[in-house]
C-alpha positions as CSV (number, residue, x, y, z in Angstrom):
1,M,15.0,16.5,-11.3
2,G,11.3,17.2,-11.1
3,R,9.0,16.1,-8.4
4,I,6.1,13.7,-9.0
5,C,2.9,15.5,-8.0
6,S,0.5,12.6,-7.7
7,P,0.7,10.6,-4.5
8,F,1.9,7.0,-4.4
9,I,0.7,4.6,-1.6
10,V,2.6,1.4,-1.1
11,L,1.3,-1.5,1.1
12,E,3.9,-4.1,2.0
13,C,4.2,-7.0,4.4
14,S,6.1,-6.0,7.6
15,R,7.7,-9.5,7.6
16,G,9.0,-9.1,4.1
17,C,7.3,-12.2,2.7
18,G,7.0,-10.5,-0.7
19,F,3.5,-9.1,-0.6
20,S,3.2,-5.5,-1.9
21,R,0.7,-3.3,-3.6
22,I,1.4,0.1,-5.2
23,Y,-1.3,2.6,-5.8
24,N,-1.0,5.9,-7.8
25,E,-3.9,8.3,-7.3
26,P,-6.2,5.6,-5.8
27,T,-9.8,5.6,-6.7
28,A,-12.5,5.6,-4.0
29,E,-12.8,1.8,-4.2
30,Q,-9.0,1.4,-3.9
31,S,-8.9,3.9,-1.0
32,A,-11.4,1.7,0.8
33,E,-9.3,-1.4,0.1
34,I,-6.2,0.4,1.4
35,A,-7.9,1.4,4.6
36,G,-9.3,-2.1,5.1
37,T,-6.0,-4.0,4.5
38,K,-4.6,-4.4,8.0
39,T,-2.8,-7.8,7.6
40,C,-0.9,-9.4,4.8
41,P,-3.1,-11.7,2.8
42,A,-0.2,-14.1,2.2
43,C,1.2,-14.6,5.7
44,G,-1.0,-12.7,8.2
45,A,1.6,-10.2,9.4
46,P,0.7,-6.5,9.8
47,V,0.8,-4.4,6.7
48,R,3.2,-1.4,6.5
49,R,2.0,1.7,4.6
50,R,4.3,4.2,2.9
51,F,3.1,7.5,1.3
52,F,5.3,9.4,-1.1
């Protein structure tokens, strides 16, 4: 099975309320949004970031 070359970044709520955002090859604007998202907009919990 081949490997995906482009990076994926996933933001998800650390409490598991259902909030998540998936980015594939984020633009400069999306990168700023990713960096600025510290808390879940739905419940206020910290956001977990995964890179793969």
